MARSERO-411804 format. One record per residue: residue in one letter; x, y, z of N, C-alpha, C in turn. Coordinates in pm, whole numbers, plus 32768, in hexadecimal, padded with zeros to 4 digits. Atoms other than C-alpha are relative to their C-alpha. Layout:
% MARSERO-411804
AXYZXYZXYZ
...
This chain:
% MARSERO-411804
M7F7B80187FFA71A0794380778049807C8038
V7FBD7F7E7FDA720F7AB380967FE6801C8096
S80287FD87F7871467AEA81D180387FA18066
S7FC180547F9C71C979B6827C809B80218011
L7F7A7FDB7FF7732E7A1F822B80108084804F
L7FF37F7F7FB072F37B7A82B77FE77FE6808F
G801480247F7A726B7ADD83EF807D7FC78044
I7F8380307FD173AA7A1B84128068806B801A
L7F9E7F947FF274757B4F83E57FDD80558076
A802B7FB07F8673A77C0384F580397FB5807E
V7FCB804D7F9274027AEB85E7809A800E800C
L7F6F7FFD7FFE75717AF48578802E8083803B
T7FD57F767FDD75967C7085A07FE780198098
T80257FE77F7574EB7C6886F380647FB48058
A7FA380587FA575C57B4887828092800B7FDD
H7F727FF3802C77047BAE86C580367F797FF2
A7FD98087800C77187A3F866A801A7FD77F6E
A7FEC8022808D77537A5784F6806D7FA37FE2
P7F958060801D78AE79B884EB7FE77F738031
T801680897FC97849789385C57F8B7FBB7FAA
F806D8039805C7704785884F5803C7FCE7F83
L7FCA801C808577C3786383AD805E7F87800E
K7FAE807C7FEE78BA776A84357FB17F818017
S805180747FE477B1768584B77FC37FBA7F8E
I80428037806F771A7655836C805D7FBF7F98
L7FA6803C8054785475DD82D7802F7F7C8039
S7FEF80837FBD78617469831D808B7FC97FDC
N7F858025802179B1743C82748064806C7FFA
P7FAC7F9080027ADF751C82AE804F800E7F81
A7FA97FF280837B7F74D6815C7FC0806A7FA1
F802B7FA480607B6875DF80567FDC7FB17F78
L8035804C807A7A8F75687F2F7FBF805A7FA8
L80517FB680627A0D75E87DEF7F747FE58011
P809580257FF1789275F47DE77FD37F857FBD
Q8021807A8045788374DC7CEB801B7F898049
S7FDA80767FB0792073F47DE67FC78007808A
D803B7FF97F747865745D7F1B7F917F998011
P806C80697FE87798733F7FB27F86803E8038
T80797FCA7FBD76AA743280517FDB80837FA9
P80167F8C8054764C75217F2A7F93805C803B
L80617FAD7FCF750D75A37FC98028804F8074
L7FC87FB97F9275B375FB8104806580777FDE
R7FA17FA6803176C676A6804E7FB380797FBC
A804E7F98803F75C877677F767FC280558067
G80477FB17F99751277D780B1806A805C8044
E7F9E7FAB7FBE765C78598149801D80737FA3
V7FE07F9A806076A8791F80057F8A806F8004
A80717FA27FFB754479B4800F7FFE80548076
I7FF77FB27F8175707A188173806E806B7FF6
R7F977F93800676B27ACA81287FD4806D7F9E
K80297F95806176157B7B7FF97FA080608040
A80607FAC7FB975017BF280D2803680538071
G7FCB7FC47F8D75DC7C5581EF807A80617FEE
F7F947FA3802A76F77D0A81337FCE80577F91
S80367FA5806276877E45807F806680627FCE
Y7F9C7F998030773E7F577FBA7FCE80828042
G80207F887FB577468089809D805580737FBD
P7FA97F84802D77E381EF806680877FE48013
P7F6F80188007795281F7801E80508022807F
L7FBD7FCA7F8979BB82BB8156808780457FCA
L7F7F7FC380297AE6833280867FE5803D7F6D
G800E7FC580847A8484287F697FAB7FAB7FAC
N80588051806A79EC83967E2480547F847FDD
S7FB68079801E7AA0824C7E487FA17F847FFE
S804A808180047A2080E37E717FA17FFE8077
F806280177F9978F380767F38803D7FC6807B
F7FCE803F7F79792E801680A87F897FAB8039
P8061805C7FCC787F7EF981657F908043804F
S806E7FDD7FA077287F3582017FA77F89800B
G8053806F7FE7760C7E60825E80207FB98083
P7FE8803B7F7975E87D7F8396808B7FB4800A
L7F7C80387FF777177CA9833F807180587FDF
G7F997FA1801A77D97DB982A8802780568079
D7FEB7FB27F8D77BB7E8583E1804A7FB08067
L7FB5805D7FA478297D6084B9808D7FE87FD3
R7F74800C802A79527D2983DB805A807C8016
V7FB07F827FF279C47E9783EB801D80168090
A7FDE7FF57F6D79997E9B856280707F9F8033
A7F9E80697FD27A687D5E8589808B802F7FCD
D7F7B7FC980377B7D7DF184A980328079804C
V7FD27F957FAB7B8D7F338569802C7FCF8088
G7FCB80327F7E7BA37E7186AD80807FB97FF4
I7F80803C80137CC47DAE8624806C806E7FF4
F7F9B7F8F80107D697EEF85B5802D8043808C
I7FE67FC27F847D407F8D870B80667FB48060
K7FA980627FAE7DDE7E6587B8808B80027FCD
N7F78800680377F047E5986C78040808B8008
A7FCE7F7480017F2D7FD686CE8037801E8094
A7FDD7FD97F717F597FD8884E80937FFF8014
Y7F6A80067FE680C87F6E883F8044807D7FD0
I7FB97F8E80418131807A874F7FE18083804C
T802A7F907FBA8064817E88088051801B807F
L7FBB7FF97F8080FD81318953809B80207FF0
S7F717FF28021825F812288BA801C80907FE4
I7FE27F6E802B8241828488227FE780538081
E80187FB17F8C81B98309896E80817FF48059
K7F8C800E7FB882EC827D8A20807980457FC7
E7F817FD5804983EE82F7891D7FFB808F7FD1
T80067F7380358374845488C5804C805E8054
P7FBC7F977FAE8472855D89357FA9807A801F
T804C7F8D7FDC83FF868D89DA804E80837FFC
A7FB97F8680108516878889A8805E7FFD7F89
G7FA28001806F85F987F388997FE5806E7F91
G80197F9D8068860588CC875D80607FEF7F8C
F7FA28008808486B089028603804780847FE0
T7FB27F93802987C089EC85AE802380077F6F
N7FED8003808C87F4897E844F7FC17F817FC8
V80458074803F877388808353803A7F7D8036
S7FC6807E7FD9886C877283B97FD87FD78092
S8025801C7F7787F68788852A7F7E7FAD8004
Y80738058800586B886DD84C180107F64800E
E7FD780887FEB8775859884C97FE17FD88086
L800E801F7F72875585AD86427F7B7FC78020
L808880377FF685E8855686187FFE7F6D7FFA
Y7FF4808F801F865583FB85B880767FB78042
K7F84803E7FCE87B083B6863B7FF37FCD8091
D800C804C7F7887AB82B887547F75800D8038
Q808D7FEB7FCF862E82F387697FA87F837FD1
W806C805B802D84F582188740802D7F707FEA
K7FDA808E8008858D80CA87877F8D7F9E8003
L807780537FF98439803787D57F9D80217F8D
S805F7FD3805F8362810186E1802C7FEE7F69
N7FC4800F807D844D80E985BA80827FB47FFD
P7F8080477FF385477FD885EC80557FEB7F82
S7FBD8005807A85A87FC9847E805480787FE5
G7FB77F8080198618813584937FEC80417F77
V7FFB7FC58080864C8228837B805F7FAE7FAA
A7FA2804A806486EB819A823A8098802B8017
P7F6D7FE57FF8886581788268803080567F93
G7FC27FA38068891D829481B47FA0806E7FE2
F80647F9D802287E2836C81A2802B808C802D
F7FEF7F727FC98841849382868081803F7FC7
P7F8B7FB4802E89AA84E382097FE480397F73
I80047FCC80848921851B80AB7F8380507FEB
I80727FAA801087F285F880F3801580717FA5
P7FF37F92806488858724803B802B7FDA7F78
S7FBE802680828917865B7F197F937FFF7F87
I804C8015807C889986527DB67FCA7F6C7FF1
S801D8087802A88A784E17D9F7F947FB3804C
S806E80417FB587A584917EB57F7480217FCC
F80817FD080168681854A7E327FBA7FA77FAB
Q805280528063861784757D087FDD7F7B8033
W802880877FD18605833D7DD97F868001805D
N806780007F9B84F383B27EC07F797FDD7FC5
G80898027803683C483967DE17FF17FA07F88
L800380568071842E82B47CD37F9D7F857FF9
P805B806F7FFF8362818D7D4C7F7480287FEF
S808A7FE17FF9821782477D667FC780677FA5
V802E7F938049820183807C9D7FDC7FE37F73
P80278032808B813883487B56803C80627F97
F7FC67FB38072822B83FB7A71801F7FA77F8D
R7FE1804B8072827D83927913808A802B7FC6
L7F7E7FE4804383C6837D78557FE580317F74
D80157FC9808583D3845E7726809280267FC8
A7F767FF1803B851C84327663805D80078075
S7F9E7FFA7F8C862A84A577567FD3805E806F
I802C7FA67F9F85518597781E7F8A7FC78042
Q8073802F7FBE845E852D79287FB9806C8050
L80487FA17FC3834985F279B87FA87FC48072
A8053803D7F9582B285967B127FAA807A802E
T805A7FA07FD2817886627B467FB17FD18074
L804D80277F8680EE86457CA37F89805F8009
Y80727FAF7FF17FD186FB7D40800A80907FEF
R7FE47F788028807A88437D1D8084800B7FB7
S7F7E7FDA804681F788587CC4801B7F8F7F97
S7FD88059806B829A87AF7B9D80997FF9800D
A7F69800F800183FC87197B93801F7FC17F78
Y7FCD8038808384C086C97A52807F7FB6801C
F7F8980557FEF85C185B77A39803C7FE47F71
Y7FC3802C808786A5853D792C80607F87801B
I7F9F806A7FF98781840C78E38073802A7FB7
S7F857FCC803E88E0847178AD80347FAE7F8F
P7FCD805280748962840F7759808F7FCB8015
N7F6E80287FEB8AC283F177E480067F84806B
T7FF380727F9B8A7F8313791D7F897FAE8005
G807C80517FF48924829B78F97FB480128084
D80407FDF7F7E88CC83307A4C7F7C80477FF3
F80837FB77FFE876F83A67AA0801480768062
L7FDD7F877FB58797850F7B117F9B806B7FF4
P80687F8C800786C486427B688039806F7FA6
L7FE47F95806186B7875A7A697FC880868040
A80447F867FD685C6885D7B047F897FDD8054
I807E80097FB684A7889A7BF67FB1807D7FE9
K80567F8F801B8382897E7B9C7F9F7FFE806E
T80507FFF7F8282C089E87CD17F6C80027FE2
N808E7FEE8026816D8A407C1E7FAD804B8069
V804D7FB37FA481108B1E7D40805180838016
G7FC67F8A7FEC81568C847D9C804280397F85
S7FB87FCC8079825A8D0D7CAF80247F977F9C
D7FE280768056827A8BBA7C0D80907FFE7FCF
L7F718003801E83EC8BB07C2780307F787FCA
I7FBA806F803584CA8AB97B6C80807FF58042
Y7F82801B7FB885E58A237C3C804E7F8D7FB4
T7FA38065803A8710895B7BBB80757FDD8055
P7F8280257FA9883C88AC7C508069806E7FF8
L7F9B7F9C800C890689DB7BD17FE6807B8061
D801E7F977FA788538AB97CCF80547FF28089
E7FC180127F7788E18B017E327FD37F898046
P802480827FB788E089CE7F0B7F858007804B
D80757FF87FAF87DD8A4F7FF97F7E80107FA4
D80707FF0805686F78AC37ED97FD57F757FC4
W8015807F80408713896C7E367FC27F988062
L802C80507F9B86DA88BB7F767F6C801C802B
L80977FCF7FDF8598898D7FC67FAC7FC67F8A
A8054802D8071851E89307E667FEA7F6B800E
K800C80947FF0855387BA7EA37FA27FE98079
M806080187F94849B87D97FF17F6D80237FD5
L808A7FD98030837588857F407FC47F8B7FA8
F80348069804B835F87727E4C7FE27F818053
N801A806F7FAF8380866E7F557F9180078062
N80797FE77FB98270870B801C7F8A7FCB7FB2
N807580358064818186C77EF080157F6A7FFA
D7FF48087800B821C85717EC67FCD7FAC8072
Y802680457F8181E48512802E7F617FFA8007
F80977FFF80088076857D80117FCB7FA67FA0
F802A80568069805284CF7ECF80007F728021
G7FEB808D7FEC80D583807F387FA07FD58073
Q805380277F8A8019837B80837F707FEF7FE0
I808D8003801D7EC583BD7FF37FEF7FA37F86
F800D805180717F0383057EAA7FF77F6D802A
H7FFE80847FD57F4681C57F6C7F747FD38031
L808580187FD87DE581D77FF97FA87FDD7F8E
A8051800D80717D4A81E97EAD802C7F877FA3
E7FBD8060805C7E3C80F87DF87FFD7F74803A
S7FFC80837FC67E4D7FDC7EF77F827FE28059
H8072801E7FAC7D417FED80077F7F80067FB0
A807C7FF0804C7C24806E7F2D7FE47F8C7F94
V800D806680667C677F6A7E1F7FEE7F748032
A800580877FC77CAE7E387EE27F817FEC8052
E8071800D7FA47B8D7E7D7FD17F807FE97FA9
I80818019804F7A7F7E907EC07FFB7F847FB8
V7FF4808080397AF97D577E137FE17F9C806B
Y801D805B7F9A7AE47CA77F5B7F7180078025
L80967FF77FD9798C7D307FAD7FA87FB77F95
A804B80518065790C7CA27E64800C7F708013
A7FE4808F7FE379A27B507ECD7FA87FDA8079
L8046801E7F8F78FE7B6380237F707FEE7FDE
R80898009802277A97B847F797FE47F907F9B
T80128066806B77DC7A6E7E78803E7F7A801B
M7FBF80827FEF78BE795C7F017FF47FC98095
S7FFA80417F8678A778678015808580088044
G7F84800A7FB379AC786D812D80527F807FE3
R7FB0807980127A08770C80B6804280057F7D
H7FBD7FFC808D7A7677887F59809680218011
P7F617FF67FF17BF4776A7F33802280917FDF
I7FDD7F74801D7BFB78CA7E957FDE805C8074
R80217FB47F827B3F795D7FBF80617FE78068
A7FA080187F9A7C3C78AC809C807C805E7FEF
F7F8D7FA480157D54797980037FD6808B8020
L802B7F797FE27C8E7ABC800E7FF08014808A
D80107FF27F6C7C277A878177808780118044
R7F767FFB7FC07DA07A5A81C6803A808C7FF5
V7FB77F7C80177E287B9481247FAB807F8026
M80547F817FDF7D027C79817A7FE280018092
Y7FFB7FF87F6D7D477C5182ED7FFE80958028
Q80157F857FBF7CC87D8983A77FF080727F85
A7FF87FA0806F7C997E30824A7F9580678011
Y805D7F8D80017B5A7EF4829A800B80578083
A7FE27F9B7F987BF37FAE83BE8031807A7FCF
A7FAE7F80802C7CB580AD82F17F9E80757FED
R80577F8A80287B908183826F7FBC8037807F
P80407FD07F877AC6819883B5806080438064
V7FA47FBD7F9B7BFC81E18490803080837FB7
G7FDB7F7B804D7C6E82EC837B7F9B80648018
A806B7FA17FFD7B1B838A83867FF2803D808F
Q80167FD17F7D7B1B83A185018076804A803E
V7F877FC27FBE7C7C84128559806880427FA0
L7F937FCE80567D47845F841E7FC680657FA2
F803C7FA1805D7C698510831D7F8A8046802B
N80757FAE7FC67B6585A18407802B808D8019
P7FD67F747FE67B5987148439804580088087
G7FB17FF27F877C70876F852A804A7F8D8021
G7FB180797FE87D06860F85168091800A7FE6
F7F74800C80117E5E859784EB8030804B7F7F
F7FE17FC880817E6A860583857FFC80A18000
D80157F6A7FF77DE5876B83BE8074803A8057
Q7F9E7FC07F9E7EE5879884D9808D80117FC5
G7F737FFD8035801987608403801380107F63
A7FEF7FFE80927FD7876C828C7FF480857FC2
A80037F6D80447FFD8894819D7F7580247FD7
V80887FF280247E91886281367FAA7FBD805F
N805980417F987D5C87F981FD7FCF7F787FBE
H802E808680267C9F86B081EA7FAB80037F82
N804F7FFC80807BC3872B80CC804B7FE87F84
A7FAA801A80797CEC87177FE780137F647FEF
V7FF2808C80097D0185A6803A7F8C7FC47FA6
F8070803C804F7BA085617FB68001803A7F72
S7FFB7FD5808D7BD786457E86806A7FB17FAE
F7F99804E80427D1A85857E367FCA7F787FE1
V8032808780227C6984327E507F9A80077F87
D80597FF1806E7B5084B97D78804580037F75
E7FB97FEF80847C4E850F7C6680467F847FD7
F7FA2806A80297D3A83E57C797FC37F748009
Y802D808E7FF97C6482B77CD97FCB7FCE7F74
P80338031807F7BAA82A77B90806080067F87
T7FA77FEA806D7CD682FA7ABF80807FB1800B
L7F84803F7FEA7E1F827D7B4980057F8A8068
A7FFF80667F8B7DDF81C17C8F7FAC7F957FF7
G8067806B7FFC7CA781047C657FF87F9A7F9C
P8005806F80667CC280487B1E80587F898027
F7FC6807D7FD07D1C7EDA7B63806B7FCE7FA5
R7F98804980597DD27E3D7A3C807480597FD7
C7F917FB480387E957F6479C38063802C8078
N7FA07FEC7F917F327F7A7B24804F7F7F802D
Y7FA280757FF07FCF7E1E7B06808B80307FFE
L7F857FC47FE181307E577B6B804A801E7F70
Y7FBC7FE4807381D37E267A167FB780627FA0
S80517FA0805480B97ED07958801180948021
N7FF77F787FC880C17FF67A38808D80497FE2
L7F877FCA801C823780287A1C801980187F68
K7FEC7FEC809A82397FFB789A7FAE80707FDA
T80497F8B8028812180F5787880368082801F
R7FB67F867FCB81E181F3793B8088800D7FC0
G7F7A7FEE803F831381BA786880727FD98055
L7F98801D7FA683DC81387984804B7F7E7FE9
V7FC48084803784247FDC78ED7FE67FEC7F6D
D8020801D808C84447F6E778C7FC180747FAD
C80307F8A8041841380CD770B80307FFC7F6C
P7FDF800B808D840880C6758F8036807F7FC2
Y7FE37F7C803D84548237755F806680438050
G7FA07FB07FB2855F8288765E80677F988043
P7F9E80577FBA868B820377237FCC7FB8807E
S8038804C7F81864F81097841804C803A8077
L7FCD7FD87F7E8694814F79AA806D7F958027
K7F8F80507FDF87E880CB7A0F7FE87FB2808A
H801E803D7F86876F808A7B707F65801F8025
F80857FEC7FD4860D80637BF67FDF7FA28078
P8004805A7F8C860C7FCC7D597F6F7FD38014
F808580267FEF84967FC67D807FD87F917F9F
A80388067806284537F0D7C3980527F82800E
K7FB380827FF285727E107C7A7FC37FB28075
D803380527F9184EB7DAF7DCF7F717FE37FF4
A80938028801383737DC17D807FF27F957F9C
T80028064805F83B17CF27C4A80207F71803A
A7FD9807F7FC6845C7BE17D0B7F957FCE805F
I806D80317FA683457BCF7E0E7F7F7FD47FAE
V8076801E804D82377BD77D0580147F787FAC
A7FE28079804182E17ABA7C487FE37F85805E
S802480627FA782CE79E47D817F6B7FEB8021
L809180017FEA81677A437DBA7FC07FB27F87
R80358038806F811379E87C5880117F6C7FF6
D7FE08096800781BF78937C6F7F987FB9806B
F805980397FA580EF78517DAC7F727FF57FC5
F808A800B80307FA578A57D0C7FEF7FAF7F83
A8006805B806A7FF377E37BD67FE77F74802A
N800A80807FBB802076AE7CAB7F727FFE803E
Y807F7FFA7FB97EE977127D717F877FE77FA2
V80688003805A7E0977477C4C7FF17F7C7FB2
Y8001807C804D7E6F76197B887FEA7F888056
T8021806A7FA57E5475427CBC7F6B7FF58010
Y808F80077FF57CE0759C7CEC7FB380027F80
Y80457FFF807A7C9275CA7B7D80617FB87F94
P7FA6804880607D5C74B37AC37FC980027F73
T80337FEC80867C6C74E779A07FB7808B7FF5
R804B7F8180227BD7762379017F767FEB8026
D809280167FE87A79758E79257FE080128091
L80207FED7F787A9475947A9A7FF680908025
L80087F6B7FE77ACE770B7A907F8080397FC4
T80707FC7803C79BB7759799F7F7B7FD0803D
S807580337FBF78C3767D7A647FF98028808D
D7FF97FC87F74791C77257BB87F9D80788006
R80617F957FFD77DF77EA7BEF802680748061
E7FD37F9F7FA2787678A17D1D806D805A7FC7
I7F927FB2804779B079157C607FB780697F9C
Q80437FAF806F78D179817B397FAC806F803B
D804D7F927FBF77EB7A3C7C24804D806E8032
W7FAB7FA37FCB79057AE77CC3803580627F90
I7FD37FAC8069798F7B687B7A7F8A80577FC9
A80767FB28034782B7BD47B067FE4806B8069
E80157F987F9A77FA7C887C53806180707FFD
A7F917F9B800679487D3A7C3E7FE6805E7F87
N801C7FAB807278EA7DB87AE77F7B80408009
G80857FC27FF6778A7E0A7B4F7FE4804E8076
A80227FB97F8B77097E727CA4807880438045
A7F887FD07FB878697E9D7D35804C806F7FB7
R7FC17F94805478DD7F847C1A80998008800A
V7F7780007FFD7A427F107C238032802E7F73
L7FD37FC280797AFF7FD47B1F80697FA47FB4
D7F9F805480507BB67F197A0180177F788036
F7FF1808C7FCB7B747DC27A977FEF7FA97F89
P8011806380757B8B7C8E79A97F637FEA7FF8
S808C800A801E7A377C6079047FCB7F778014
A8042807C7FEC79407B4D79437FD47FD37F72
P7FD7805B7FA279367A2D78FD809B7FED8002
L7F79801E7FF47A8879C5797E801E7F767FCC
D7FED8084804A7B0578B6789580907FDB7FEB
R7F708023800E7C8478B978B680397FFD8087
R7FBF80097F807D41784379E2806F80638011
T7F8A7F9E7FED7E64792979977FC180858027
T803A7F847FD57D737A4A79C17FE580048094
L800D800C7F717D1779D37B1B8085800A8044
I7F777FEE7FCA7E8E79AD7B6A802380968008
D7FDF7F7380027EBB7B177AFE7FB78051806F
V804F7FB27F9E7D9E7B8F7BDF80327FE98085
L7FD080237F807E147AD77D0C808E803F8028
T7F7B7FC57FF57F7A7B467CDB7FF980988013
H80077F6E7FE07F137CB47CC37FC2801E8086
I802C7FE97F7D7E437CA37DFD806E7FE4806B
A7F8880157FA07F727C117EB9806380717FF8
Y7F9A7F8F8017804D7D1A7E1C7FC480838048
L802E7F897FC97F617E2F7E8E800A7FF580A4
T800080147F6E7F4B7DA07FFB808B7FF08040
G7F81802C7FC380AF7D288029807A80457FBE
V7F8C7FBE8041818C7E047F447FE180917FF2
S80267F73802880F07F447EB47FE780558076
H80357FB57F8880517FB17FFB807D802E804E
H7F977FEB7FA781967F9880B48076804F7FC1
A7FA27FA58031826E804D7FB67FDE80938015
L802F7F7B7FE781A4818380077FE7801D8090
K80267FF17F7781388144816780497FAB8064
S7FBE80507F9F818B806B828F808480468031
N7F837FCF7FDA82F9809982D48041806A7FAF
A7FBE7FBA8062834B8157819D800F809C802D
P7FF47F777FD9830C82BB8220806480198070
S7FAB7FF47F9983D38281835B80967FDB7FD5
M7F738023803984FC81E88299803980677FB1
A7FC77F978058851B82F881997F9A80657FCA
A80567FAC804B83EB837880E67FBB806A804B
G80447F9E7FAA835C843E820480548040806F
T7F9B7FC87F9C849484A582C38013808F7FF2
L7FD77F6E7FF784EB8609832A8090800B7FFB
P804B7F888033855F86F882C17FE67FFB7F6F
F800980028097855D867C815E7F727FF27FD4
H8085801D802A83F1862181567F908042805E
P80607FC07F9E83268725821F7F767FED7FD0
S8095800E801E81AF86F382277FCA80897FE9
A80277F7880138195886F822D8075805B8015
F7F9F7F967FF0825889B6821F7FC2806D8060
Y80367FA67F9A82388AB9832A802880917FEB
K7FE07F81803682918BE882677FDE800B7F70
P80207FF5808F821B8C6D811880717FD97FA7
I7FA18022805D82CA8BDE7FF3804580747FC4
P7FC77F7F802E83CE8CD97F767FD5802A7F76
A801C7FCE808683838DB27E53807980127FA7
A7F847FF6804C84EC8DBF7DE780627F9D803A
K7F8D805D7FCE86258CED7E0680538059805C
G7FA57FC37FA187248D377F107FD27FE2808B
V8026801C7F7B869C8C8B804580757FF48059
S7F887FF67FA1877E8CBD81767FEA7FB3807C
D801780457F7F86D48C0182917F9A7F887FE4
L8058806D801986428AB0822C7FAA7FD7807A
V8044802D7F8C85EA8A5483917F86804D8011
S80787FB37FE284ED8B69839E7F8C7FD57FAF
Y80708038804D841D8ABE829A7FD07F718035
L801180827FDE84268976834C7FBB7FEF8088
P804780147F7E835F88E3847A805C80078070
N7FBB7FF37F7F83D0892D85D980027F728047
L7FE980807FC28414881186D17F707FBF8011
N808B803E7FE982A487DA87377FB27FDB7F7A
Q8038801D8088822D87F585C5804B7F867FBE
S7FB88071803D83438703855F7FDC7F7B8044
L802E807C7FB282E5860E86757F7E7FD07FD0
N8082802F802E8184860B85FC80097FB17F81
Q7FEF803F808181F385B0849980467F758015
V7FAA807F7FE882F384AD85137FA67F938047
T805480657FBE8201840586007F8E7FC97FB5
L8071802A805480E68404850880327F917FA4
T7FC78066806981C083478402800F7F80804E
M7FE180787FB68227825285137F8A7FB98034
R807A80447FD280C3820285737FDA7F9A7F91
F80208064805B80AE813B8435806E7F907FF5
N7FA380657FFE81E0806F84827FBD7F84804A
R8029806A7FBB81B17F0D84FC807D7FB7803E
P7F81803F7FBE82E17EBA85DD7FEA7F7E8032
A801580847FCA823D7D8F866B7FCF7F9D7FA5
L8032804C807381F67CF6851F80247F6C800B
R7FDB808A7FF482C37BC1855B7FB77FB58065
E805280457F9882197B72869A7F727FE67FD6
E80808011802680D57B9B85F97FEE7F997F89
K7FFA8056807781417AB484D57FB6803E7F8E
G803C7FB7807180D57BBA83E3805A80397F95
E7F9B7FDF8068820D7BD983057FDC7FC37F88
L801B803B807F81FD7BA4819780267F747FEB
V7FDA8093800F82B97A5F81BB7F927FA08031
E8068804E7FBD818279E882847F7C80037FA8
M80737FE98052808E7A3B81667FAB7F797FF8
F804A807E801A802B78CD812E801F7F9C806C
S7FE380587F9C8095783C82787F9D7FE7806E
G80677FFE7F917F64787683567FBA7F778004
S803B80857FEF7ECA773B83E17F6D7FFA7FC6
A80897FF080347D6977B9838980007FE07F62
F7FFE800480877DD777D1822080377F6C7FCC
L7FCE8086801E7EA57685820E7FB07F908023
K805A80717FD57DAF75AF82C47FAD7FC97F9D
G8056804280657D1574C281D08031801D7F74
Q7FC47FEC80847DEB753D80B080467F807FBF
P7FBB8075803A7E68742F7FB9809680108014
V7F707FFE7FF07FCF73CA7FD9805180517F9B
E7FC77FA78064802974847E9880038094802C
V80087F707FD97FB775CF7F318066800D8078
R7FA17FED7F8F8076758680738091800F7FD2
K7F778004802F81B975477FAF8013808D7FBB
G7FF37F7980378173768B7EED8017806E805E
A7FEC7F9E7F9481537745802F808A7FFE803D
E7F7D80117FC4829776B580B18063803F7F9B
R7FA47FC4805C834A771B7F697FFB80A08005
F800C7F6E7FFA82C378807F7F80478035807E
R7FC17FD67F7E8330789F80EF809A7FF57FEE
A7F648008800D8495781D8096803380667FA5
E7FD67F8C806184AB790F7F6E800580858046
M80017F867FBD84497A2E8042806680118070
E7F9480047F9C853479D3815E808280167FBB
A7F787FE78046865179BF8067800480917FCE
F7FFF7F77803385EC7B0F7FD180198061806E
S7FEF7FAB7F8C85DB7BAF812B80947FFF802A
R7F7180067FE7873E7B3E81658049804F7FA3
Q7FB87FAD807287A77BD6801D7FF28091801F
V80167F7B7FE7870A7D1C80758052802E8079
E7FBC7FE07F8687997D1C81D48091800C7FF4
S7F798004800A88F17CDD8156803B80737FA5
R7FD57F9A805888FF7E108074805C805E803B
G7FA27F997FCB8A1A7F0880998027805B7F90
F7FD27F9280648ACC80247FE380717FCB7FAF
N7F92802080418BC07FF77ED4806B8071801B
A7F907FA57FE38D0E80BC7EBB7FDF808B7FE8
E80207F77801E8C5781F07E3A7F9880288068
G80657FDF7F9B8B6981E87F617F707FF77FD3
L8084802580318A3C81677E9C7FD57F738005
N803D808D80108956803C7E867F93800C7F9D
E80627FF78071889A80097D487FF780927FD4
G80027F74802288F4816D7CF27FCF80658064
C80457FAC7FA1884D81EC7E258061801E8078
P7FA17FD87F93890D82A97F3A7FD07FD68086
F8028803C7F8488448209804D7FC97F717FE6
L80288089800F87E5809D80827F647FF77FFE
W8088800780118682806980027FD57F718026
K803080837FCD85F57F4780D37F6E7FF3801C
V80977FF97FE384847F9F80D67FBD7F787FF5
L80508078801A84127E568043803C7F818029
D7FC8807F7FC684C67D6181267F877FB4802B
P8074804F7FD483CE7C49814E7FF77FE28095
R8001800F7F71842E7C2A82B97FDB807D804C
K80207F837FB283D27D9682FE7F76803B7FD0
I807D7FCA8031828D7DC982417F8F7F9C8011
P807780637FF3812E7D3B827A7FD77FBE7F86
F803E8033807D80807C5481897F7280327FE9
F80917FCA800C7F3C7D1581C1800880918008
L800F7F7080057EB77E7981A680058039808B
S7FF27FCD7F7C7F407EF282F17FD38091800B
V80327F7C7FDE7EB18028838A806B80578046
């Protein structure tokens, strides 16, 4: 049996015909549980071929999850990279057309010229409205990393410890506002800055922290979304038929998923690559970071469910401290996750109207066992899977990783606010001062060419042609390949999700400032999670 399967694989890899072959052995396009499949032997053969063809290879990204290898694994990776290259062509050409060739900076405010009336093709959403006028202000700082930084609330004082510097925040007992208290650099003279310092000193301190925040968010997203969703999917590719309804969902949201790591290894985190050209540390720091955070904070599956994660960090329902008066990320992400969960509740109960159908589904049970075994998924629900609500949780979290969490840190987020200059420099170009009293902030910041390298790198992760590609979050369950053969209940569920996301997108788009110049307590309009502006998949 094994030798015959390997023989088939040899033919497949030679002819590059794996997708055609796997389609040809599916006589019925409808998605079916294995118990209901009229061709069980053919289906079992398909799964056996997949298991032989998809192997667990080296992570390519520090000590994170396995990456696909084997005959079918290599074909899948090559196909995903090919799709990425095709999709990336538009943004690459747009950046080349729009990159200015002359200019410079006389003061901090002049960095706005990098963005003003620029990048109409590369970054059509632009920088978040209201962002630039408040660069020097106290009120802008705390909103930059709140969605992503793994800090915890401790009574009224909050400590955000990043890869180097630390920032302290407090909730005002008078207004309930979330405000910065101090920044400790943890390098050089280990200075402690506060809002009471001279404006330029305090602004430099915020830039130092945001430099760390920017690095943290960009690398953390790889370990928290890509590495986790990819290994769960790889376990499914080895254990489930393409006719399984759960595989149908996974195939949909894991579009071009296996392009990120090889592309990153080739041009981003390679010696002398994009990262080395503009970051404060070299590519080795990326792998060290992943080694540290994947097994502890980023990689565990269940403890990173949205609500569980926020509660553990003390950001919602904190039993020992005051609540945050405003939390834009949590508000938007919770709304999207609620719609996702409603869809999956309908989806799971449609295919598993009784618990027995779940417990007797050998492919689902093999998937769970594989994830806990050979795939080494961290903190995954244990086998056997005997509760439909647990499956709903799993699917909701995968959709959250691909369609929400990833884009809060990557995609358009850096170009809209989290990676903009001068507030978020990827590196400093002068030694950090040993004493307070800075007199020339611009001398610490990137010049025009260095700035353009950072700006264009962040924009390479934008997807301005997303609507034309039908890749927006509103389209997560709208693809014909996914809906074809689905029961009417699932189709109605997909329509409800789309309508809810369209309505939410209109709500996000309509946001404006109140009389105090704020929206949800934030001095700029946080629209990062607009379902019409973010992908439903792990975009590169």
